[in-house]
C-alpha positions as CSV (number, residue, x, y, z in Angstrom):
1,X,32.6,38.1,-36.5
2,X,32.3,35.0,-34.4
3,X,31.9,36.8,-31.1
4,X,29.0,38.9,-32.5
5,X,27.2,35.8,-33.6
6,X,27.8,34.1,-30.3
7,X,26.4,37.1,-28.4
8,X,23.4,37.2,-30.7
9,X,22.6,33.5,-30.2
10,X,23.0,33.8,-26.4
11,X,20.7,36.8,-26.3
12,X,18.0,35.0,-28.3
13,X,18.3,31.8,-26.2
14,X,18.0,33.8,-22.9
15,X,14.7,35.3,-24.1
16,X,13.3,31.9,-25.2
17,X,11.3,30.1,-22.5
18,X,12.4,26.5,-21.7
19,X,10.3,23.7,-22.9
20,X,7.7,22.5,-20.3
21,X,7.3,18.9,-19.3
22,X,3.7,18.9,-20.4
23,X,4.6,20.1,-23.9
24,X,7.2,17.4,-24.3
25,X,4.7,14.7,-23.0
26,X,2.0,16.0,-25.5
27,X,4.6,15.6,-28.3
28,X,5.3,12.0,-27.2
29,X,9.0,12.6,-26.6
30,X,11.0,11.2,-23.7
31,X,13.3,13.1,-21.4
32,X,17.0,12.4,-21.9
33,X,18.9,12.4,-18.5
34,X,22.7,12.6,-18.1
35,X,24.6,12.3,-14.9
36,X,27.3,15.0,-14.8
37,X,29.3,13.0,-12.3
38,X,29.6,9.5,-13.8
39,X,28.3,9.9,-17.3
40,X,25.4,7.4,-16.9
41,X,22.5,8.3,-19.1
42,X,19.0,7.2,-19.8
43,X,15.7,8.2,-21.3
44,X,12.6,8.6,-19.1
45,X,9.0,8.6,-20.1
46,X,7.8,12.3,-20.0
47,X,4.2,11.4,-19.4
48,X,5.1,9.6,-16.2
49,X,7.3,12.5,-15.1
50,X,4.5,15.0,-15.9
51,X,2.1,13.0,-13.7
52,X,4.6,13.0,-10.8
53,X,6.0,16.5,-10.8
54,X,3.4,18.5,-12.9
55,X,3.3,19.5,-16.5
56,X,4.4,23.1,-15.9
57,X,7.9,22.2,-14.8
58,X,10.6,23.4,-17.3
59,X,12.5,20.4,-18.7
60,X,16.0,21.7,-17.5
61,X,14.7,21.8,-13.9
62,X,13.5,18.2,-13.9
63,X,17.1,17.0,-13.3
64,X,17.1,18.8,-9.9
65,X,14.5,16.3,-8.7
66,X,16.4,13.2,-9.9
67,X,19.1,11.0,-8.6
68,X,21.5,8.9,-10.7
69,X,20.8,5.1,-10.4
70,X,24.4,4.4,-11.0
71,X,26.3,6.7,-8.5
72,X,23.4,8.3,-6.5
73,X,24.5,11.8,-7.6
74,X,21.9,14.6,-7.8
75,X,23.9,16.4,-10.5
76,X,21.6,15.5,-13.4
77,X,21.1,17.4,-16.7
78,X,17.9,16.9,-18.6
79,X,16.7,17.8,-22.1
80,X,14.1,16.5,-24.5
81,X,15.1,13.3,-26.2
82,X,14.8,14.6,-29.8
83,X,14.5,11.9,-32.5
84,X,17.9,11.0,-34.0
85,X,18.7,10.8,-37.6
86,X,20.9,7.8,-36.8
87,X,24.6,7.5,-37.2
88,X,26.2,9.8,-39.8
89,X,28.7,7.7,-41.7
90,X,28.9,9.5,-45.1
91,X,31.7,12.0,-45.3
92,X,32.1,13.3,-48.8
93,X,34.7,15.8,-49.9
94,X,37.1,15.1,-47.0
């Protein structure tokens, strides 16, 4: 049952277009950047990025134009910096 669900989720994600930088900027969200080499991470203002590289660029492709300020790697992953609910500390029933 798990494999069928995984395949279904993968198929639906493949058909879904990636969020565009302009859409994220309009929503007032930042872009979360993660260096796959050293683990350094940071949030960058999406409005500033949209002005530099254009609002039509898909958010996952923004990382290809970045460099880590810690180790200078160009292996950067990017995603919208969705608001957090904060730390989850309540574990009932365990």
